[in-house]
C-alpha positions as CSV (number, residue, x, y, z in Angstrom):
1,X,-98.2,36.6,-22.1
2,X,-98.1,32.9,-20.3
3,X,-100.1,33.3,-17.9
4,X,-98.2,32.1,-14.8
5,X,-97.1,35.3,-13.6
6,X,-93.9,33.2,-12.2
7,X,-92.6,32.0,-16.0
8,X,-93.6,35.8,-16.7
9,X,-91.0,37.1,-14.4
10,X,-88.3,34.7,-15.7
11,X,-88.2,35.6,-18.8
12,X,-88.5,39.0,-18.3
13,X,-85.5,39.2,-16.0
14,X,-84.1,36.4,-18.4
15,X,-84.0,39.6,-21.1
16,X,-82.9,41.8,-18.7
17,X,-79.8,40.1,-18.4
18,X,-79.2,39.8,-21.0
19,X,-79.6,43.3,-21.9
20,X,-77.4,44.8,-20.0
21,X,-75.3,42.3,-20.5
22,X,-75.2,43.5,-24.0
23,X,-74.6,46.8,-23.1
24,X,-71.8,46.0,-20.6
25,X,-70.2,44.5,-23.8
26,X,-70.8,47.4,-26.0
27,X,-69.8,50.4,-22.9
28,X,-66.6,48.6,-23.2
29,X,-65.8,48.0,-26.5
30,X,-66.3,51.7,-27.4
31,X,-64.2,52.8,-24.0
32,X,-61.6,50.7,-25.7
33,X,-61.7,53.1,-28.5
34,X,-62.1,55.9,-27.4
35,X,-59.0,55.2,-25.6
36,X,-57.1,53.9,-28.1
37,X,-57.7,57.1,-30.0
38,X,-56.7,59.9,-26.8
39,X,-52.5,60.0,-27.6
40,X,-51.2,59.2,-24.3
41,X,-49.8,62.1,-22.2
42,X,-46.0,60.3,-22.4
43,X,-46.3,60.8,-26.0
44,X,-47.9,64.3,-26.1
45,X,-45.2,65.7,-23.4
46,X,-42.5,63.9,-26.2
47,X,-44.2,66.0,-29.1
48,X,-44.5,69.1,-27.7
49,X,-40.6,69.4,-26.2
50,X,-39.2,68.5,-29.8
51,X,-41.4,71.6,-30.9
52,X,-40.0,73.5,-28.2
53,X,-36.6,72.5,-29.0
54,X,-37.1,73.8,-32.5
55,X,-38.1,77.4,-31.4
56,X,-42.4,76.7,-31.9
57,X,-42.7,77.2,-28.8
58,X,-42.1,80.2,-25.6
59,X,-40.3,78.6,-22.3
60,X,-43.9,80.2,-20.9
61,X,-45.8,78.0,-22.9
62,X,-43.4,74.5,-22.6
63,X,-43.3,74.9,-18.8
64,X,-47.6,75.5,-19.4
65,X,-48.3,72.5,-21.4
66,X,-45.2,70.4,-19.1
67,X,-46.8,71.3,-15.9
68,X,-50.5,69.9,-17.4
69,X,-49.3,66.5,-19.5
70,X,-47.8,66.0,-16.1
71,X,-50.5,65.7,-13.9
72,X,-52.2,63.9,-16.7
73,X,-49.2,61.2,-17.0
74,X,-50.1,61.3,-12.9
75,X,-53.7,60.7,-13.5
76,X,-53.1,58.0,-16.2
77,X,-50.0,56.1,-14.1
78,X,-52.4,55.8,-11.3
79,X,-55.5,54.7,-13.1
80,X,-52.9,52.0,-14.8
81,X,-52.1,51.1,-11.0
82,X,-55.7,50.9,-10.3
83,X,-56.7,48.7,-12.9
84,X,-53.6,46.6,-12.6
């Protein structure tokens, strides 16, 4: 490019770092958007409890859903504790 190997290395290193920085920002934004779109396990549990109370789910179905969501809720709480 410039004929000087050191200068070329600095230029390409800078380009690489800028590209990695842009990619990091993009991935962060995509993760934030995806996490906002998914309902929390606690919200789902509340909705399924209402459906169960209205007779829309059998006792066995509700227990199965409740067990699955309880596991997810624990994972969410663990993740939030780890991230601060």
